[in-house]
C-alpha positions in Angstrom: 74.5 179.7 -139.9 72.2 181.5 -142.2 69.2 181.9 -140.0 70.8 183.9 -137.1 72.9 187.0 -137.1 74.0 186.8 -133.4 74.2 184.2 -130.7 71.1 185.6 -129.1 69.1 184.3 -132.1 70.5 180.7 -131.8 68.4 177.8 -130.5 68.7 177.0 -126.8 70.9 174.1 -125.7 69.2 170.7 -126.1 67.5 171.6 -129.4 69.5 169.2 -131.5 68.1 166.2 -133.4 66.4 163.5 -131.4 67.5 159.9 -132.0 64.0 158.5 -131.2 60.5 159.8 -131.4 58.8 161.2 -128.3 55.7 159.9 -126.7 53.6 161.7 -129.3 55.4 159.7 -132.1 57.2 162.8 -133.4 60.8 163.7 -133.6 62.0 167.1 -132.3 59.9 169.6 -130.5 58.0 172.9 -130.8 60.7 175.0 -128.9 63.6 177.0 -130.1 63.6 179.6 -132.8 61.4 177.5 -135.0 59.7 174.1 -134.5 61.8 171.1 -135.4 58.8 168.7 -134.8 58.2 166.1 -137.6 56.7 162.7 -137.8 59.7 161.4 -139.9 63.3 161.5 -138.8 64.4 163.0 -142.2 61.9 165.8 -141.9 63.3 166.6 -138.4 66.9 166.6 -139.6 65.9 168.9 -142.5 64.2 171.4 -140.1 67.2 171.4 -137.7 70.0 171.7 -140.3 68.1 173.3 -143.2 67.7 176.5 -141.2 71.5 176.5 -140.9 71.9 176.4 -144.6 72.6 172.6 -145.0 71.3 170.8 -148.0 70.4 167.0 -148.0 73.9 166.0 -149.1 75.6 168.0 -146.4 73.1 166.6 -143.7 74.0 163.1 -144.8 77.7 163.8 -144.7 77.4 165.3 -141.2 75.3 162.4 -140.0 77.7 159.9 -141.5 80.7 161.5 -139.9 79.0 161.2 -136.5 78.4 157.5 -137.0 82.1 156.9 -137.4 82.8 158.3 -133.9 81.9 156.8 -130.6 78.5 156.8 -128.9 78.2 156.4 -125.2 74.8 155.3 -123.7 75.1 157.8 -120.8 75.4 160.7 -123.4 73.0 159.7 -126.1 70.5 157.4 -124.3 70.9 155.0 -127.2 73.0 151.9 -127.8 75.1 149.8 -125.5 77.4 151.0 -122.8 80.0 151.8 -125.5 79.3 151.6 -129.2 
């Protein structure tokens, strides 16, 4: 991480990228060390991972790696019972 020098400066649990927009049509939220709220999913990802020093290429690689694993509906809220 490039935006925090200690664990106390890290975002609270639950401040990771959202898979779907909220009721207000925005991804992310105003909480944490900085707002991650954006009307576009790519803007939300850039705000979340850009503050950690990731560039677009690294964000895509990380997102792609996660798509190769398993996703369970009870953990992500998306998809089927097992994807």
